[in-house]
C-alpha positions in Angstrom: -4.6 12.4 -15.8 -2.2 9.3 -14.9 0.5 10.1 -12.5 3.1 11.3 -14.8 4.9 13.9 -13.0 6.0 12.9 -9.7 8.5 14.9 -7.4 10.2 13.4 -4.5 11.7 15.7 -1.5 14.0 15.4 1.6 12.2 17.0 4.5 14.8 17.1 7.3 12.7 18.8 10.0 8.9 20.7 10.4 10.8 23.6 9.3 11.8 22.4 6.0 8.1 20.6 5.5 6.8 24.7 6.3 9.3 26.2 3.4 7.7 23.7 1.6 4.3 24.7 2.1 5.6 28.3 1.3 6.8 27.1 -1.9 3.8 25.7 -2.9 1.7 28.9 -2.1 4.2 30.4 -4.9 4.0 28.0 -7.5 0.1 27.6 -7.3 -1.9 30.5 -10.2 -3.4 33.4 -8.9 -6.9 32.1 -9.5 -7.1 28.9 -7.3 -9.9 28.5 -7.3 -11.2 24.8 -7.9 -7.9 23.2 -7.0 -8.2 19.9 -4.7 -4.5 19.6 -2.7 -4.5 15.6 -0.8 -2.2 15.5 2.3 -1.6 12.1 2.8 0.4 10.5 5.7 0.6 9.1 9.3 -0.2 11.0 12.4 3.0 14.0 12.6 3.9 13.0 9.7 3.7 17.3 8.7 0.3 17.2 7.3 -1.2 20.1 9.2 2.5 21.8 9.7 2.5 22.3 6.2 -1.1 23.2 5.4 -0.8 26.1 8.5 2.5 27.2 5.9 0.7 27.2 3.0 -2.5 29.2 4.6 0.1 31.8 6.0 2.5 32.0 2.6 -1.4 33.0 0.8 -2.4 36.2 3.6 -3.8 34.1 6.3 -2.1 35.8 9.6 -3.3 34.5 13.2 -3.9 30.5 14.2 -4.3 27.6 11.9 -6.1 25.5 13.8 -6.8 21.9 12.6 -9.6 20.7 11.6 -9.8 17.2 13.3 -13.4 18.8 15.2 -14.6 20.9 12.9 -14.0 19.1 9.7 -14.0 22.7 7.7 -12.0 25.4 8.7 -12.6 28.6 5.8 -10.3 30.6 4.8 -11.0 34.6 3.1 -7.8 34.8 2.3 -6.8 38.0 -1.0 -6.6 35.6 -3.5 -9.9 33.8 -2.7 -11.3 31.2 -0.1 -9.7 28.2 1.5 -11.1 25.1 3.0 -8.6 22.6 4.9 -10.6 20.4 5.5 -9.8 16.8 7.9 -11.4 13.7 6.7 -10.4 11.0 9.9 -13.7 10.5 10.3 -15.9 10.8 7.4 -16.3 7.4 6.4 -18.2 7.5 2.7 -18.4 9.7 -0.6 -21.7 10.4 0.4 -21.1 11.7 4.0 -19.2 14.6 2.2 -22.2 16.5 0.7 -22.8 16.9 4.5 -20.2 18.9 4.8 -21.4 20.9 2.3 -18.7 19.8 -0.6 -20.3 21.5 -3.4 -19.7 24.6 -1.9 -16.4 23.6 -1.4 -15.3 23.2 -4.7 -15.7 27.4 -5.5 -12.0 27.9 -3.4 -9.5 25.8 -2.9 -9.9 22.8 -1.0 -7.0 21.4 1.8 -8.0 17.6 2.3 -6.0 16.0 5.3 -6.9 11.6 5.3 -8.4 11.8 1.3 -7.9 8.3 1.8 -11.6 7.8 3.8 -12.8 8.8 0.3 -10.9 7.1 -2.3 -13.2 8.8 -4.6 -11.1 12.4 -4.5 -8.7 10.8 -7.0 -10.5 11.3 -9.5 -11.4 15.5 -9.1 -7.8 16.1 -7.6 -4.7 18.3 -8.8 -2.3 17.1 -6.3 -1.7 14.2 -4.1 1.0 15.1 -1.2 2.4 12.1 1.0 4.4 12.8 3.9 6.2 10.2 4.9 9.1 9.3 7.7 12.4 8.4 6.5 14.9 8.3 9.0 15.3 11.2 11.0 13.2 13.1 8.6 10.9 13.0 6.8 9.9 13.2 2.9 7.4 15.1 0.6 6.3 12.4 -2.5 4.3 14.9 -4.5 2.3 13.7 -7.7 0.4 15.3 -10.1 -3.4 14.2 -11.1 -3.9 17.0 -13.4 -2.7 19.0 -16.6 -2.9 22.2 -13.9 -1.4 19.7 -10.8 1.8 19.1 -13.1 2.1 22.4 -14.3 2.1 23.8 -10.8 4.6 21.0 -10.1 7.1 22.1 -13.0 6.7 25.7 -11.3 8.0 24.4 -7.5 10.7 22.4 -9.6 12.1 25.7 -10.7 11.5 27.7 -7.7 
């Protein structure tokens, strides 16, 4: 699916980024197994802030460490497993199998630095690009699948 549905949202601060994560969690379907959400943006743009808020909204209690060093952080949540993945140190599609990529796809996968493995776009549902915008930030959300489009429409209504 081509990026037929895109939304741009202003994010004044980290709290606004966290609110977007909560809204996104509410817009996801009850069964999010197999979903792939790509989180792009420069260092400090809010990728981890968004992921933490989404994980907490889905029911995780406690800390949400960055997966920068572990590469994959799994979360067993009431609605299913969520994997928070950081590909900053991954150089190719072949390296994904060392992370157990096929098994990860049984849950919701949140991927930071997906541009390191461009082939991920083909199987993704949403791409969220977080960019600096003056003193604040903005989120550009693009649907990459039919179910991603339905999620963006639900997010728009919230």
